[in-house]
C-alpha positions, 0 to 999 in steps of 0.5 A: 210532260214534255220533252224536249233538247238541251238549251243553253239556259239548261246546263245548271238544272242538266247537273243539279238533275243528274248529281241528285240521280246519282248520290246514292248509287253504290256503283256511281263515282260522282263525276257523271254530271261532269261527264257531260258537262265535258261533253257539251264542251267538247260539242260533243253532245250528240243528242242531249234532252230534258223531259220538263214539266211545272216543276222544271227540268227533271230527267236528263239524257244524253249520246255522244258518239263512241267507235267500237273497232269491228261495227259498221256505221256509226254507232252512239252510246247512251248515257248518262241517264238521270232523273231526279229521286224523287220522280224516278219510277214514273215513266221518265227516264223510259220517254227518255230513252225510246225519244233518245232512240228514236232520233238516233233511228232518224238518223242512220245509226247503226245502234246504240251501246250502254252500261247500266243494269241488264234488266231496266235497258234490255226492255227497249230492246238492248242486249250483252255480246260475249263479244263486244266489251269496253273498258272498265265495265263488266259484260254482263252491264254493258249492251247493245242495240242495234237500228241496221240490224248488224251486230257489233263486236270488238272493244268500244270507244266514248269520248274521251270527256268520260274519263275526264280527259276533255278536250283530246 
């Protein structure tokens, strides 16, 4: 298995992996693949990595810039993270998260935020904070990972593509 940056020819496979990964998730509104497409169309995918093996692309992770009202430095949002259902639980998602965070570290990013399962993302050092939130996500599922030692506070604003508003 290799982890590599996405190529233009990967877009269809990334969409299929993302749709399959979120198909049976009760918290999903089934638009995760559209988020990726809108971010890509706006050139807002700062990091887009795929996990590929002899079967093809089996995983994908996206990172895009976010703004935090009272935070220093450059922050990014992790998501969506997708692994095909039959390959989940094999460490592919973990490898994608670690590779992406390593890239953010090399970019001198201040840190990263994520909306997701605290047990899963907590393994990578993500933690929540009562002073950090975003629209529509309960605080216990919204976390941050600081790469530069600062603890962010304030309201996090994602790219408009997360809300169906690409191009704005």
